[in-house]
N, C-alpha and C positions, 0 to 999 in steps of 0.2 A: 815564228807563224801568224797568218793574219786569219781571222777567221770574220765573212760578211752574212748576216743581216740582212738582206735586198740591197737599200743604200751606203746602209751604215757599217763599214767596217775596222775590226780594231786589231792594231800592231801589240802580238807580244815576244817581250825578250830584246835580246838587241838586235841596233842595225850598224857592224862592222862590215871594214872590209872582209870579213871572214865569212858575212852574207848576203851582201850586198845584190851579188848579182841572182844569186837562186830568191831572195826577196821582190827583184826586179821583176821576174819571169812569175812572181807568185801575184803578184800583184795584178800584171800585167791579167793576166787570163779572171780575177774576179771581181775588177774594177770595169764590168762592165754595164751598170745602172748609168743613167741622160747625167746622173747627179751621183757621186759620191764624196762620205764623208769619211778619212780617217782618223779615226783616234787614233792617240798616239801616248795617254795616259801611262800603260804598262810597259813602256819602252824605259829601262835605266839605265843603259851601255847605251854608246854612239861615238861613234866619230868621224871625220869628214866628209867619208863614205855617204852617212846620214842626209848629208842636205843634198849630194848627187844625186841620189835616190828618191829625195822629194820632190828638186828638180824637174829627173827623164817621166816618173807619173806624171807632172801639171801637162811637159812635155805631150807625152802620150796619147792623157786626154783633153787637148786642145787641136790635136795632129784629127783626132778622132769624135771631135765636135762633143763630148762631154766633158761636163764640170767636176772638177775634184779639190774637195777642202781639207785641212789637215788641223786638228782641233788636238787640243790637249799636250801643245809639243812639255817634252820637261826643259827645264831650265838650261840646261849644259846644252840640248839641240839648238833653243835659243840664240844661245851665246854665240855656237859657230854663226849662227845663219845670219847675225847679228855682223859678227867678226869678216866673213865673207862680203854682206853687202848683200844681202837676198834674204836678212829676213821679211821685206812684205813680200816677195812672192809665195815663200809657206807661210807664212802667218794665217790661224785660221780666221 
């Protein structure tokens, strides 16, 4: 679930293969501010689809001339991003 207030958005719940597509669509509709910050502090469960999701949100933002920043990444998501060598692309 994603809740946004102006350009600050909070993502709650898991990011897994089970919900990545719906989160992608939800984020695409909500991340409309010129500068968006996505807070992931309330995310506990992730799998590799979480990395793909954040990278796709970044690509969408760049295509639209917006910026997106991810903050408070859970340690398990940081580990996955480092494993895939993309931690510099998603780290806040």
